[in-house]
N, CA, C and O of each residue as an XYZ file, in Angstrom:
276
protein
N     -18.219     -1.932     -4.443
C     -16.914     -1.948     -5.068
C     -16.002     -2.862     -4.252
O     -15.877     -2.701     -3.038
N     -15.371     -3.815     -4.921
C     -14.447     -4.720     -4.252
C     -13.083     -4.082     -4.062
O     -12.794     -3.018     -4.609
N     -12.245     -4.756     -3.272
C     -10.919     -4.217     -3.004
C     -10.059     -4.178     -4.257
O      -9.210     -3.297     -4.388
N     -10.259     -5.116     -5.187
C      -9.457     -5.093     -6.410
C      -9.796     -3.878     -7.268
O      -8.899     -3.264     -7.844
N     -11.075     -3.523     -7.362
C     -11.473     -2.332     -8.113
C     -11.020     -1.060     -7.403
O     -10.584     -0.110     -8.052
N     -11.120     -1.037     -6.087
C     -10.680      0.125     -5.325
C      -9.166      0.292     -5.448
O      -8.673      1.414     -5.563
N      -8.431     -0.814     -5.424
C      -6.979     -0.761     -5.564
C      -6.588     -0.200     -6.925
O      -5.632      0.570     -7.018
N      -7.303     -0.568     -7.976
C      -6.999     -0.057     -9.311
C      -7.187      1.465     -9.365
O      -6.449      2.150    -10.073
N      -8.153      1.990     -8.634
C      -8.387      3.443     -8.650
C      -7.365      4.199     -7.806
O      -7.236      5.415     -7.950
N      -6.635      3.511     -6.930
C      -5.663      4.164     -6.051
C      -4.217      4.016     -6.515
O      -3.306      4.459     -5.816
N      -3.985      3.406     -7.674
C      -2.623      3.215     -8.176
C      -1.975      4.573     -8.435
O      -2.577      5.449     -9.057
N      -0.750      4.740     -7.955
C      -0.004      5.981     -8.128
C      -0.237      7.005     -7.045
O       0.351      8.086     -7.089
N      -1.080      6.698     -6.068
C      -1.395      7.636     -4.986
C      -0.799      7.152     -3.671
O      -0.474      5.974     -3.522
N      -0.659      8.063     -2.726
C      -0.244      7.688     -1.372
C      -1.444      7.071     -0.667
O      -2.521      7.664     -0.621
N      -1.249      5.879     -0.120
C      -2.355      5.100      0.430
C      -1.957      4.535      1.791
O      -0.804      4.163      2.010
N      -2.923      4.478      2.693
C      -2.751      3.798      3.972
C      -3.598      2.534      3.941
O      -4.801      2.595      3.688
N      -2.972      1.389      4.198
C      -3.640      0.092      4.134
C      -3.648     -0.534      5.511
O      -2.613     -0.598      6.175
N      -4.802     -0.994      5.943
C      -4.924     -1.726      7.201
C      -5.077     -3.207      6.853
O      -5.906     -3.595      6.030
N      -4.246     -4.016      7.510
C      -4.221     -5.446      7.228
C      -5.078     -6.215      8.234
O      -5.430     -5.694      9.292
N      -5.404     -7.451      7.891
C      -6.212     -8.326      8.725
C      -5.549     -8.581     10.072
O      -6.239     -8.732     11.080
N      -4.206     -8.633     10.106
C      -3.492     -8.905     11.351
C      -3.313     -7.661     12.222
O      -2.707     -7.745     13.289
N      -3.834     -6.498     11.782
C      -3.787     -5.289     12.579
C      -2.699     -4.307     12.203
O      -2.684     -3.185     12.711
N      -1.779     -4.699     11.319
C      -0.710     -3.778     10.938
C      -1.217     -2.741      9.946
O      -2.148     -2.991      9.181
N      -0.583     -1.572      9.974
C      -0.939     -0.472      9.078
C       0.292     -0.128      8.253
O       1.368      0.104      8.803
N       0.136     -0.096      6.940
C       1.230      0.198      6.028
C       0.819      1.378      5.175
O      -0.287      1.404      4.634
N       1.704      2.360      5.050
C       1.413      3.503      4.195
C       2.568      3.704      3.228
O       3.735      3.529      3.579
N       2.218      4.074      2.010
C       3.208      4.296      0.973
C       2.515      4.574     -0.348
O       1.299      4.762     -0.389
N       3.280      4.599     -1.419
C       2.735      4.841     -2.753
C       2.424      3.507     -3.413
O       3.305      2.659     -3.550
N       1.179      3.320     -3.820
C       0.788      2.080     -4.476
C       1.274      2.116     -5.923
O       0.918      3.022     -6.675
N       2.077      1.142     -6.311
C       2.664      1.154     -7.650
C       1.835      0.394     -8.671
O       1.588      0.902     -9.765
N       1.401     -0.814     -8.333
C       0.599     -1.576     -9.293
C      -0.191     -2.684     -8.587
O       0.079     -3.037     -7.439
N      -1.165     -3.212     -9.312
C      -2.010     -4.301     -8.831
C      -1.912     -5.424     -9.854
O      -2.105     -5.199    -11.049
N      -1.612     -6.639     -9.386
C      -1.452     -7.749    -10.314
C      -1.754     -9.069     -9.627
O      -1.195     -9.364     -8.570
N      -2.638     -9.870    -10.222
C      -2.929    -11.241     -9.786
C      -3.238    -11.370     -8.294
O      -2.735    -12.274     -7.627
N      -4.056    -10.473     -7.782
C      -4.475    -10.564     -6.391
C      -3.527     -9.937     -5.391
O      -3.710    -10.099     -4.185
N      -2.528     -9.231     -5.860
C      -1.570     -8.572     -4.981
C      -1.485     -7.087     -5.314
O      -1.695     -6.689     -6.460
N      -1.176     -6.268     -4.306
C      -0.883     -4.851     -4.518
C       0.562     -4.625     -4.078
O       1.033     -5.240     -3.122
N       1.256     -3.741     -4.785
C       2.646     -3.437     -4.462
C       2.783     -1.981     -4.059
O       2.177     -1.095     -4.662
N       3.594     -1.742     -3.022
C       3.818     -0.416     -2.471
C       5.295     -0.093     -2.488
O       6.137     -0.985     -2.381
N       5.608      1.190     -2.623
C       6.950      1.692     -2.376
C       6.859      2.515     -1.106
O       6.128      3.503     -1.034
N       7.615      2.089     -0.109
C       7.649      2.813      1.157
C       8.909      3.652      1.127
O      10.019      3.118      1.103
N       8.738      4.978      1.127
C       9.852      5.891      0.904
C      10.703      6.175      2.115
O      10.473      5.658      3.208
N      11.691      7.012      1.888
C      12.632      7.422      2.923
C      11.990      8.497      3.790
O      11.369      9.425      3.273
N      12.137      8.375      5.101
C      11.616      9.382      6.028
C      12.738     10.327      6.430
O      13.915      9.973      6.359
N      12.368     11.527      6.849
C      13.368     12.513      7.244
C      14.148     12.088      8.486
O      15.316     12.447      8.638
N      13.504     11.320      9.383
C      14.171     10.920     10.616
C      15.292      9.914     10.345
O      16.284      9.889     11.075
N      15.153      9.113      9.341
C      16.145      8.074      9.044
C      16.586      8.176      7.578
O      16.131      7.390      6.748
N      17.460      9.127      7.249
C      17.853      9.309      5.855
C      18.684      8.155      5.298
O      18.786      8.008      4.080
N      19.276      7.338      6.159
C      20.087      6.220      5.680
C      19.228      5.037      5.222
O      19.735      4.132      4.559
N      17.958      5.033      5.558
C      17.067      3.936      5.181
C      16.709      4.036      3.697
O      16.332      5.101      3.208
N      16.832      2.922      2.998
C      16.533      2.900      1.574
C      15.044      2.686      1.341
O      14.298      2.334      2.255
N      14.629      2.909      0.095
C      13.239      2.649     -0.241
C      12.989      1.150     -0.183
O      13.867      0.338     -0.475
N      11.780      0.814      0.199
C      11.409     -0.576      0.401
C      10.171     -0.876     -0.443
O       9.271     -0.042     -0.538
N      10.120     -2.046     -1.049
C       8.961     -2.459     -1.837
C       8.232     -3.553     -1.063
O       8.848     -4.532     -0.643
N       6.927     -3.391     -0.874
C       6.108     -4.369     -0.151
C       5.053     -4.922     -1.097
O       4.446     -4.168     -1.858
N       4.832     -6.217     -1.056
C       3.807     -6.884     -1.849
C       2.803     -7.491     -0.879
O       3.149     -8.327     -0.045
N       1.544     -7.053     -1.005
C       0.506     -7.477     -0.070
C      -0.625     -8.177     -0.811
O      -0.989     -7.779     -1.917
N      -1.169     -9.202     -0.211
C      -2.309     -9.901     -0.782
C      -3.586     -9.097     -0.546
O      -3.812     -8.585      0.550
N      -4.409     -8.992     -1.573
C      -5.671     -8.254     -1.442
C      -6.592     -8.945     -0.430
O      -7.394     -8.280      0.225
N      -6.486    -10.267     -0.297
C      -7.330    -10.998      0.652
C      -7.087    -10.580      2.094
O      -7.997    -10.653      2.920
N      -5.850    -10.136      2.412
C      -5.500     -9.783      3.794
C      -5.786     -8.326      4.133
O      -5.588     -7.917      5.277
N      -6.244     -7.534      3.169
C      -6.485     -6.107      3.381
C      -7.907     -5.893      3.887
O      -8.861     -6.437      3.331
N      -8.042     -5.091      4.956
C      -9.376     -4.781      5.478
C      -9.855     -3.402      5.052
O     -11.060     -3.188      4.921
N      -8.920     -2.439      4.828
C      -9.329     -1.113      4.343
C      -8.173     -0.443      3.621
O      -7.004     -0.682      3.923
N      -8.529      0.407      2.655
C      -7.553      1.198      1.905
C      -8.065      2.633      1.867
O      -9.192      2.891      1.444
N      -7.222      3.564      2.314
C      -7.616      4.973      2.349
C      -6.533      5.820      1.687
O      -5.354      5.647      1.994
N      -6.901      6.725      0.791
C      -5.896      7.639      0.221
C      -5.446      8.650      1.263
O      -6.249      9.124      2.066
N      -4.161      8.978      1.248
C      -3.585      9.966      2.162
C      -3.469     11.268      1.411
O      -2.961     11.301      0.290
N      -3.937     12.346      2.020
C      -3.870     13.669      1.358
C      -2.502     14.255      1.459
O      -2.263     15.356      0.962
């Protein structure tokens, strides 16, 4: 199973993504389109003033995707 097929099965779930450069991003995967995945990174309890953030990541730069329980 390729990352594009795996990404399609994880849409709408909380996901942790490890990138090629070593960074780890976790959030809710909203959609997959044209080789990119989009995430909504929500507000944390420690920083209530922080707004929601949308991240767009290239599937080519992703090394692993894991659902968060």
